[in-house]
C-alpha positions in Angstrom: 2.1 15.4 50.7 5.2 16.9 52.2 7.5 15.9 55.0 10.2 17.4 57.3 11.5 18.0 60.8 10.2 21.7 61.0 12.3 22.4 64.0 12.5 26.2 64.7 9.9 26.9 62.0 10.9 29.6 59.6 9.9 31.2 56.3 11.9 28.6 54.1 9.6 26.0 55.6 6.4 28.0 54.8 7.6 28.5 51.2 8.4 24.8 50.9 4.9 23.8 52.0 3.2 26.4 49.9 5.1 25.0 46.8 4.0 21.5 47.8 0.3 22.4 48.0 0.6 24.2 44.7 2.2 21.1 43.0 -1.0 19.2 44.0 -3.2 21.4 41.8 -6.2 23.8 42.5 -8.2 21.5 44.9 -5.3 19.8 46.6 -5.3 19.2 50.3 -1.8 19.3 51.8 -0.9 16.5 54.4 2.3 17.0 56.1 4.4 14.3 58.0 6.5 15.7 60.8 9.4 13.6 61.9 9.3 12.1 65.2 11.9 13.2 67.8 13.4 9.6 67.8 13.8 9.6 64.0 15.6 13.0 64.0 17.9 11.8 66.8 18.7 8.7 64.8 19.4 10.6 61.5 21.0 13.6 62.8 22.5 12.7 66.0 20.5 15.2 68.2 17.0 15.8 69.5 15.0 18.7 68.0 14.8 21.8 70.1 10.9 21.8 69.9 9.3 18.5 70.8 7.4 16.5 68.2 3.9 17.3 69.3 4.4 21.1 69.3 6.1 21.0 66.0 3.1 19.2 64.5 0.7 21.6 66.0 2.7 24.5 64.7 2.7 23.0 61.1 -0.9 22.2 61.3 -1.7 25.7 62.4 -0.4 27.2 59.0 -3.1 28.2 56.6 -1.6 26.1 53.7 -1.5 22.9 55.6 -4.8 20.9 55.8 -3.4 18.2 58.3 -0.1 17.4 60.0 0.7 13.9 61.3 3.8 12.5 63.1 5.7 9.9 61.2 
């Protein structure tokens, strides 16, 4: 399991997710929790550039990710 905002997805995000999956072992599934817009706004003081549903879909489209959910 991994979590994050993943706004303006970049190579660092992909490497983080690859390491998270690797840490789970050979047959691990990676579930990623993508922060909701409201959570980001409360914690960081601004809304993400990319809306939450699009960020979730982008993360889930990565080969290393088995499932992405909003949380």
